[in-house]
N, C-alpha and C positions, 0 to 999 in steps of 0.2 A: 570700469564697469559701465555698461550701457544703462540707460534709464529703465529699459524693460527688465533687465536682469536685476537691477536694484529693487524695483517694485515687486518682482517675484520673490526675492529674498525677504523683503519686508513683510509681505503677506504671509509667507511661511512662518516668520518669526512671531507675528501677532496672532496667528491661528491658535497658539497656545495661550490660554488665559493665565494671568498671574493673580495672586490674592489682591482683593480690594483693600485699600487703606482703612484701618480700624476694624477689620473683620476677623482678627485673630492671628494672622500670619503676615503682618506688615513687614517684619524683619526679612521674611522670605521674598516679599515683593522687592525690597531694596536690594537684596542679593541678586535677584534676577536682572534688575536694571544694571547693577554693577557688572555682571558677567557679560552682558551684551555690550556695554561700554568698553570692556576690556578687549573685546573682539573687534568692534567697529563703531566709532563714535557717530558717524552719519546714520548708521542703522539704529543705534541707541536713541539718537535725538528724535527720529521719526517714530520708533516704537513707543518711547516714553509718552509722546504726545497722543498716540492712539489709545494707549492704556489709561492715560489721564482722562481722555474724553469718555471712555467707558465708565470710569469711576465717577465722573461728574454726573453722567446720566443716571447711573444707579443710585447715587445720592439723592437725586431728584425723584426717585421712584419710577423711572422710566428705563427703557432698554435701548441700546444702540440698534440702528437698522441692521438687519442681517447681511452678512457677507460684504460689509462696507469697511473701507479703510478710512480712519478718521484723522483729522488734524485739530489743533486748537489754535485759533487765531485771535489772541487776546492782547497783543501789543497795542499800546496807546501812545500817540504822539500829540503833544499840546497843539491845538488848532487844527487837528486832522482827525476828527471823530466821525464815524459813520452815523447816518441818520436812519431811523425806522419810521416810515410814514404810513399811516393807515390809508387803505384804498378800498372802500366799501367793506367787504368781509375779510379782506386779506391785507397784507402789508407789503411795503417795498423798501429795500435797502439801497441807499445811495452814499457815495463818497469813496475815499481811498483809505486803505490800511496797509501799513508797512510790515515787514518781517513775517510774512505769511509763508511758513515752511510747508513744502509739499504741494505747492500750487501746480496744478496739472497732474499731480500724482494721486492725491487722496480723492475719495468719492464724496465725502462730506466733511464739514468742519464746524466745530462749535465756535461761533464768532461773537465777540462783544460788540454791542452797538449802543452808541450814546454814552454819556457820562455826566457826572462822576459816579452815578449808580447805573451801570450799564445793564442792558437787557442781553441775555445770552440766547443765541439762536442756533438751532441745529439745522444747518443749511446744506441742501443738496447742490453739489457743484457739477453734477453730470448733465450733459446736454443743455447747458446754460451759457453757451458761448456768446450769445447776443447780449447777455446781461453782465458778463464778467470779462475783464481784460487783465492778463498776467504780464508783468514786466519785471524780468530779473536782470535788466541791464545795469542797475545800480550796484549789483553785487559784484565787486571787483576782485575779491580774493578767491583763490581756488579752494579754500577751506569750506567744507560743507556744500560744494558745488552740486553734489548729487541730490541734496535735499530740495533743490529748486526754490530757495527762499526768494519771494517776490513781493513787489508792491501790487496789490490787487485793487482795481477800480471796479466799483459796483455801480451799475446803471439800471436802476429800477428792478433789481433782482426780486422776484416774487417770493413771498413768505406766507405760509398759511398759519393760522393761530396755533395749530398743533405742533408747530416747529419752535415755538417760544419755550424756553427752558427756564422754569422758575419765574419769579417776579423780578422787576428791575432791582438791581443791587444784590440779589441772592447769590450770584456767582462769587462776589467778593466777601460776602458776609458769612458764608457757611464755614464750618470747621475744616471741611475737606480741602478748601483752598490752600490752607497751610500744610495739611498732610501731603497734598500733592506737590508742594514746593520742595519737599525732600527728594522727589524723584529725579530731577535734573542733577542734584548733588550726588546721587548714587551713580549716575552716568559719568559725571566728572571724575569721581574716584576710580571708576572702571577704566576710563581713558588714561588716567595717570598710571594705573597698574600695568597697562600695556607698555608704557614707556619703561617702567621698572623691570618688566620681564625682559625687554631688549637689553637693558643694562646688565642684568644678571647673566645673560648669555655671552657677554663680551669677555675676552681673555685678559684684558688689562687688570693687573692686581697690585699696582703700586699703592702705598699707604693712603695717599690723598683720594685716589679713585675708590678704594674700599670704604673710606670714611663717608664719601658721598653716597655710595651704594647702601651702606648701613642706614644712613639717615633717610633715604628714599623708601627703603623697605619699612622702616618704622612709621613713616607717614601713611603708608597704605594700611598697615595694621591698625593704626589709630583711626583712620577713616572708616574702616569696617566696624570698629567698635562704636563709633558715633552712629553709624547707620543702624546697627543692631539694637543699640540702646534706644534710639529714637523710635524704631519700630515697636519695641515692647511698650514704650510709654504711650504711643498712639493707641495701641490696642487696650491699654488700661484705662484711657479716658478719651474715647473717640469724639465726644461731644464738647470737649473743653476747648473753645476757640481761642481764649486768651493764652492758655498753656500751649496750644498748637502753634500760635504765632511766635512765642518766645523760643520754642523748640526748633522750629523750622529756620528762623533767622540765625540761631546759634549753630545748628548743624551746617547750614550753608556757609557761614563764615569760617568755621573750623576746617571744613573740607576745601573751601577755596584757598585757604592759607596753606594747607598741606599740598594741594596740587600746584600752587604757585611756587612753593619751595622745590618741588620736583622739577618743574620747568626751569628753574634757576640752576639747579644742581646738575642736570643731565649734560648740558654743554660744557659746564665747568669741569666735569669729570672726564668727558670723552671728546672734547673739542668740537669743532664745527662739522665734522663728518656726518653725524647722525641727522642733523637738521638741514644739511646742505646737499648731501649725496645719497642718503637712503630715502627713497621716495615714500615708502610706507611710514617710516618714523617721522619724516618731515611733515607729511600730511597730518598724522596724529598730533604732533606737537602744535601745529598751527590751529587745528580744530579745537584742541583742548584750551589753548590760550584764548581763542575766540568764545568758546562755549562758556568759559568762566565769567564772561561779561554779562551773562544772565543774572549773575549776582550784581546787586546795585551798590556793592562796596560800602563806602562810608554812609551813604543814605540808609542802607539797611542797618548799619550799626547804630545810627541815630535812632531809628525806629525801635531797635532792640533795647537801647538804653531807656527810651521813654516807656516802653512796655514794661521793662523790669522795675522802674520806679513806681509805676501805677500798681503793678502786682504786689510790690513790697508794701506800699501804702495801704492797700486794701487788706 
């Protein structure tokens, strides 16, 4: 698919609004993300970021700029933090940020600047070529090639005060940070469901293959249950940040485990053919495997354990 065709498809997808987290239909939000992931993980990854940006802005009491496609560039790498420098009545952003998906595709991005209590900035990326440099040469895999994930260099990018979103630290401290963390997990589950659909269409019916198929289908059913339950719990207590943290880390762990089990079972059941010779399935398999690394694995489990002990003690 060409870049132009991908952007057209993405804009068409996000033209439909989905429920905001905590607004009463969060389970439907999760289902929407799941369905897009089931169809196309690259599309889901970009759509989830756009809808996450919309939710963040609404949580701040503001609105996204009309007719703009958004990204969220919040990845942080030790020793590589953007700086926000005051320049008379405006500000300037300088530095480098990795893992900026949609570089050159999105119109605006919510960008974290500074740390450990970052300032979130609603940044206009259009017509700012002299202040921005996109470099996707470090992205060696073909997985998510369409999302144009790049390292972005900022050179005195101008920012007006109205583009600052919340106060420093608000982005990480709000309950919606953890509500939004369930969104990628919904996309993971959808991506895995697409693999299971492929498996279900195959003609092989020996006992071992059917056993793997049964286990994979059970994992998808469980993942949907996790997402539906999480959505209902978010709507019941949208302002409970501690509960949101425990819930998000729990859901992400469970769905990561379910998806990882599907990635393990698919080639065991059907051999190397799907991942080596079926272009669509190979792409989905690689993208899901990579997408799951947005989970921080044992680091998240440690955080979950600590939060659980604190919650129990209180």
